[in-house]
C-alpha positions in Angstrom: -26.6 -35.2 -30.1 -27.2 -31.7 -31.5 -27.6 -29.0 -28.8 -30.6 -26.6 -29.0 -28.5 -23.8 -27.7 -26.5 -21.3 -29.7 -24.0 -18.7 -28.3 -25.8 -15.4 -27.8 -23.0 -13.2 -26.2 -19.3 -13.5 -25.5 -18.3 -14.7 -22.1 -18.0 -12.1 -19.4 -15.0 -13.2 -17.3 -14.0 -12.1 -13.8 -11.7 -13.5 -11.2 -14.5 -15.5 -9.6 -15.6 -17.1 -12.9 -17.6 -16.2 -16.0 -21.1 -15.7 -17.3 -22.6 -16.2 -20.8 -26.0 -16.0 -22.5 -27.2 -18.8 -24.7 -30.2 -18.8 -27.0 -32.8 -21.6 -27.3 -35.9 -21.7 -29.5 -38.3 -20.6 -26.7 -36.0 -19.0 -24.0 -32.8 -17.4 -23.0 -30.3 -19.3 -20.8 -28.0 -17.4 -18.5 -25.0 -19.5 -17.5 -23.1 -18.5 -14.3 -19.9 -20.4 -13.7 -17.8 -20.0 -10.5 -15.1 -22.5 -11.8 -16.3 -25.0 -9.2 -20.0 -25.0 -10.0 -22.4 -23.8 -12.6 -25.8 -22.2 -12.2 -28.4 -21.8 -14.9 -31.3 -19.4 -15.2 -33.9 -19.6 -18.0 -36.1 -16.8 -19.2 -39.0 -17.8 -21.5 -39.8 -15.3 -24.2 -43.4 -15.3 -23.0 -42.3 -14.2 -19.5 -40.0 -11.3 -20.5 -41.6 -7.9 -19.7 -38.7 -5.6 -20.6 -35.0 -5.4 -21.3 -33.4 -2.2 -20.2 -30.0 -1.1 -21.4 -28.2 1.8 -19.7 -25.0 3.5 -20.8 -22.4 3.9 -18.1 -20.1 6.9 -17.7 -17.1 7.1 -20.0 -13.8 6.0 -18.6 -11.7 7.8 -21.2 -9.8 10.0 -18.7 -8.7 7.0 -16.5 -7.9 5.0 -19.7 -5.6 7.8 -20.9 -4.0 8.1 -17.5 -3.5 4.3 -17.5 -1.8 4.5 -20.9 0.5 7.3 -19.8 1.3 5.4 -16.6 2.1 2.3 -18.6 4.4 4.2 -20.9 6.1 5.8 -17.9 6.6 2.3 -16.4 8.0 1.0 -19.6 10.4 3.9 -19.8 12.1 2.6 -16.5 13.8 0.2 -18.9 16.3 3.0 -19.5 16.8 3.6 -15.8 18.3 0.2 -14.9 21.2 -1.9 -16.2 20.2 -5.3 -14.9 18.6 -7.4 -17.7 16.0 -9.0 -15.4 14.6 -5.6 -14.3 14.7 -4.3 -17.9 12.5 -7.2 -19.1 10.2 -6.9 -16.0 9.5 -3.2 -16.7 9.1 -3.8 -20.4 6.8 -6.8 -20.2 4.5 -5.6 -17.3 4.2 -2.1 -18.9 3.4 -3.7 -22.3 0.6 -5.8 -20.6 -0.9 -2.8 -18.9 -0.7 -0.8 -22.2 -2.3 -3.7 -24.1 -5.1 -4.0 -21.5 -5.9 -0.2 -21.8 -6.0 -0.3 -25.6 -8.3 -3.4 -25.6 -10.6 -1.7 -23.1 -10.9 1.4 -25.3 -11.4 -0.8 -28.4 -14.3 -2.7 -26.8 -16.4 0.5 -26.9 -18.8 2.2 -24.5 -19.7 0.3 -21.3 -23.3 -0.4 -20.4 -25.5 -2.3 -17.9 -28.4 -4.5 -19.0 -31.4 -5.7 -16.9 -34.0 -8.3 -17.9 -37.3 -8.0 -16.1 -40.0 -10.6 -15.7 -43.1 -10.6 -13.4 -41.1 -12.1 -10.5 -37.6 -10.9 -10.8 -35.1 -8.4 -12.3 -31.9 -10.0 -13.5 -28.6 -8.3 -14.3 -27.2 -9.7 -17.6 -23.5 -9.3 -16.9 -22.4 -10.6 -20.4 -24.1 -7.6 -22.0 -21.5 -5.1 -20.8 -20.8 -3.1 -23.9 -23.1 -1.2 -26.2 -22.1 -3.1 -29.3 -22.9 -6.4 -27.6 -26.2 -4.9 -26.4 -27.2 -3.9 -29.9 -26.5 -7.3 -31.3 -28.3 -8.9 -28.3 -31.5 -6.8 -28.8 -31.3 -7.3 -32.6 -31.4 -11.1 -32.1 -34.0 -11.5 -29.2 -36.5 -8.8 -30.1 -38.0 -10.5 -33.1 -38.2 -13.8 -31.2 -40.0 -12.1 -28.3 -42.4 -10.3 -30.6 -43.2 -13.6 -32.4 -44.4 -15.0 -29.0 -45.9 -11.9 -27.4 -46.9 -10.0 -30.5 -45.9 -6.5 -31.6 -46.8 -3.7 -29.1 -49.5 -1.6 -30.8 -48.8 2.1 -31.1 -51.1 4.0 -28.8 -52.8 7.2 -29.7 -53.7 9.8 -27.1 -56.5 12.3 -27.3 -55.4 15.9 -27.1 -56.7 17.5 -24.0 -57.0 21.2 -24.1 -56.1 22.9 -20.9 -56.9 26.5 -20.0 -54.0 28.9 -20.4 -52.1 29.6 -17.2 -50.9 33.1 -16.2 -47.3 33.8 -17.2 -44.7 33.4 -14.4 -41.0 34.2 -14.6 -38.8 31.1 -14.7 -36.9 30.3 -11.5 -33.3 31.4 -11.5 -30.9 28.9 -12.8 -28.7 27.3 -10.1 -25.1 27.5 -11.3 -22.6 25.3 -9.4 -19.3 26.9 -8.9 -16.3 24.7 -10.0 -14.1 23.4 -7.2 -10.6 24.6 -6.3 -8.7 21.4 -6.8 -6.9 22.7 -9.9 -5.8 25.8 -8.0 -4.5 23.6 -5.2 -2.6 21.4 -7.7 -0.9 24.4 -9.4 0.1 25.8 -6.0 1.6 22.4 -5.1 3.6 22.5 -8.4 5.2 25.8 -7.2 5.9 24.3 -3.7 7.5 21.2 -5.3 9.6 23.3 -7.6 11.1 25.0 -4.5 11.5 21.6 -2.7 13.4 20.1 -5.7 15.7 23.2 -5.7 16.2 22.9 -1.9 16.9 19.1 -2.1 19.8 19.9 -4.5 21.2 22.9 -2.5 20.9 21.1 0.8 21.5 17.4 0.1 22.3 16.5 3.8 18.9 17.5 5.2 17.1 14.1 5.2 13.6 15.6 5.8 13.5 17.3 2.3 13.4 14.1 0.2 10.8 12.6 2.5 8.5 15.6 2.2 9.2 15.8 -1.6 8.3 12.1 -2.2 4.9 12.6 -0.5 4.2 15.8 -2.3 5.1 14.4 -5.7 2.7 11.5 -5.1 0.1 14.2 -4.1 0.6 15.8 -7.5 -0.5 12.7 -9.4 -3.4 12.1 -7.0 -4.7 15.7 -7.4 -4.5 15.4 -11.2 -6.6 12.2 -11.2 -9.1 13.8 -8.8 -9.4 17.0 -10.8 -10.0 15.0 -14.0 -12.7 12.9 -12.4 -14.5 15.9 -10.9 -14.4 18.0 -14.1 -17.3 16.3 -15.9 -20.4 18.4 -15.6 -18.9 20.7 -12.9 -16.2 22.7 -14.6 -16.3 24.2 -18.1 -12.8 25.5 -18.0 -10.5 24.1 -20.7 -7.0 25.6 -20.5 -6.2 24.4 -17.0 -7.0 20.8 -18.0 -4.8 21.0 -21.1 -2.0 22.1 -18.8 -2.7 19.1 -16.5 -2.4 16.7 -19.4 0.9 18.2 -20.5 2.1 18.0 -16.9 1.5 14.2 -17.0 4.2 14.0 -19.6 6.6 15.9 -17.4 5.7 13.7 -14.4 6.5 10.6 -16.5 9.9 12.2 -17.4 10.6 12.9 -13.7 9.6 9.3 -12.8 12.5 8.0 -14.9 14.9 10.5 -13.3 13.9 9.6 -9.7 14.0 5.9 -10.5 17.6 6.2 -11.6 18.6 8.1 -8.5 16.8 5.7 -6.2 18.4 2.7 -7.9 21.8 4.3 -7.6 21.2 5.0 -3.9 20.1 1.4 -3.3 23.2 0.0 -5.0 25.4 2.4 -3.0 23.8 1.2 0.3 24.5 -2.4 -0.8 28.1 -1.7 -1.5 28.6 0.0 1.9 26.9 -3.0 3.6 29.2 -5.4 1.9 32.3 -3.4 3.0 30.9 -2.9 6.6 30.8 0.9 6.0 28.4 2.4 8.6 28.5 5.9 7.3 25.2 7.6 6.4 24.0 7.5 2.8 21.6 10.3 2.0 18.8 9.6 -0.4 18.5 11.9 -3.4 15.6 12.1 -5.8 17.3 14.5 -8.1 21.0 14.9 -8.9 22.6 18.3 -8.5 24.6 18.0 -11.7 21.8 16.7 -14.0 19.9 18.7 -16.6 16.9 16.6 -15.7 16.8 18.3 -12.3 16.7 21.7 -13.9 13.9 20.5 -16.2 12.0 19.1 -13.2 11.7 22.3 -11.2 11.5 24.5 -14.3 8.4 22.9 -15.8 6.7 22.8 -12.4 7.3 26.5 -11.8 6.0 27.3 -15.3 3.0 25.0 -14.9 2.2 26.5 -11.5 2.3 30.1 -12.8 0.5 29.3 -16.0 -2.1 27.1 -14.4 -2.9 29.7 -11.6 -3.2 32.5 -14.2 -5.4 30.4 -16.5 -7.6 29.3 -13.5 -8.0 32.9 -12.3 -8.8 34.1 -15.9 -11.3 31.3 -16.8 -13.1 31.6 -13.4 -13.7 35.3 -13.9 -14.6 35.0 -17.6 -18.4 35.2 -18.1 
């Protein structure tokens, strides 16, 4: 038996199930599957009042951050010698990288609503602008065949008496936040902490503080990138932040090597019943990577604060 339905959109899959739109001669069918049950909603062409498509904000910044994080995760392949961990870092990082690339390739995100006289339904399968264009290109002629083409309306020009001139209200200019300045100050503090952790390796509080502040660096970069859109017209400071992400990925490899070496040293002492303290080190005193770690942070802190001060004062 031949089905009257043809596939209208690709399936929109989530953890809970999937949804998909099908096309019939006189209606649109929305299939909602929860893996255990299926629900169907039909929308006759004669009942559809409007289809509204809205573009969603771009996710380019978090997508780029995700790609850099995936590359940094894959680079941990160089930090370990155990084949199992090498394959784990490589495979999981490659999957995250592939997901980010596919997400970018799918195009701009959107949200689509279908309205009738009695309800407004979110069409989850129409989640990208290219899907929305194909969807509208298919269903619009069918709806117009049933309902007719909306006639163009003409409006009479109504002359209104001139109003006296009034000066325009002053423009409200929102001042950009100070998250970048806080971030660049933290870079300078962490540069001092990295130097102190090398000079005073037996003070256990320094690595603990440093680990928290390094995580705060990444968190502040993400927050600053998200809050930039529409609120901050400065450019140089955000270029510095993107370059700092490369340095942060480089330091992640360095710290992973040191932590793995500390962990193996603890295991060796446990096997030999050695109860002496093993101090954790995030950066080695004899490594050029340590010099690079606090040097680029000091440079980024000074350059970033100078650029932030200059671009904030620039008219």
